[in-house]
C-alpha positions in Angstrom: -46.0 -68.4 37.5 -45.9 -64.7 38.5 -43.2 -63.9 36.0 -45.4 -64.9 33.1 -48.1 -62.5 34.3 -45.7 -59.6 34.4 -44.7 -60.3 30.8 -48.3 -60.4 29.8 -48.9 -57.0 31.4 -45.9 -55.5 29.7 -47.2 -56.8 26.4 -50.7 -55.3 27.1 -49.1 -52.0 27.9 -47.1 -52.1 24.7 -50.2 -52.9 22.7 -52.1 -50.0 24.3 -49.3 -47.6 23.6 -49.2 -48.8 20.0 -52.9 -48.5 19.7 -52.7 -44.9 20.9 -50.0 -44.2 18.4 -52.1 -45.8 15.6 -55.1 -43.7 16.4 -53.0 -40.5 16.5 -51.4 -41.5 13.1 -54.8 -42.1 11.6 -56.1 -38.8 12.9 -53.1 -37.0 11.4 -53.7 -38.7 8.1 -57.4 -37.8 8.2 -56.5 -34.1 8.6 -53.8 -34.1 5.9 -54.7 -32.8 2.5 -54.1 -34.7 -0.7 -54.3 -33.0 -4.1 -55.2 -35.0 -7.1 -55.0 -33.6 -10.6 -55.8 -34.5 -14.2 -53.8 -33.6 -17.3 -51.8 -30.3 -16.7 -53.9 -29.5 -13.6 -57.0 -28.9 -15.8 -58.9 -30.4 -12.9 -57.6 -30.3 -9.4 -59.3 -31.8 -6.4 -58.3 -31.7 -2.7 -59.3 -34.5 -0.4 -58.5 -35.0 3.3 -57.0 -38.4 4.4 -60.5 -39.7 5.4 -61.5 -39.4 1.7 -63.6 -36.3 2.0 -63.4 -34.0 -0.9 -62.8 -30.4 0.1 -62.4 -28.5 -3.2 -62.5 -29.0 -6.9 -61.1 -26.6 -9.4 -62.0 -26.9 -13.1 -60.1 -25.0 -15.7 -62.8 -22.9 -17.6 -61.3 -24.1 -20.9 -62.5 -27.6 -20.1 -66.1 -26.5 -19.9 -67.4 -27.3 -23.4 -71.1 -27.9 -23.7 -70.4 -30.0 -26.8 -68.1 -32.3 -24.9 -69.2 -33.0 -21.3 -67.5 -36.4 -21.4 -64.1 -34.9 -21.4 -64.8 -32.9 -18.3 -66.3 -35.9 -16.6 -63.2 -38.0 -17.5 -60.9 -35.4 -16.1 -62.8 -35.2 -12.8 -62.7 -39.0 -12.5 -58.9 -38.9 -13.2 -58.3 -36.2 -10.6 -60.4 -37.9 -8.0 -58.8 -41.3 -8.5 -55.3 -39.6 -8.4 -56.1 -38.1 -5.0 -57.6 -41.4 -3.6 -54.6 -43.3 -4.8 -52.3 -41.0 -2.9 -54.4 -41.3 0.2 -54.3 -45.1 0.0 -50.6 -45.2 -0.6 -49.8 -42.9 2.3 -52.3 -44.7 4.6 -50.6 -48.1 3.8 -47.2 -46.6 4.4 -48.1 -44.9 7.7 -50.3 -47.7 9.1 -48.2 -50.5 7.8 -45.6 -49.7 10.4 -48.0 -50.7 13.1 -49.6 -53.7 11.4 -46.3 -55.4 10.4 -45.4 -58.2 12.8 -48.8 -58.2 14.5 -50.5 -61.5 14.2 -54.0 -61.5 12.8 -53.9 -57.9 11.4 
């Protein structure tokens, strides 16, 4: 009976250790910068891993009062590019921890 308890405790310790590592990995991701860009870097955005935009650079050539749609499209492309990179890296990084865990 006692042996089973020791096992359970070991498992709990393992889970706590893994949880600490997960939190640390998530924090590191949150601080990491991801750059998204549109066609030839005409628009560049920088996000942190927690999906907060830090900067946006727009090439002055793109600023055409006659064609605001093009600028808007480029911004959307750049933002989505950055967000896709964040999602992929988050899945890769956090996937290590969620693999093999029931119910996650």
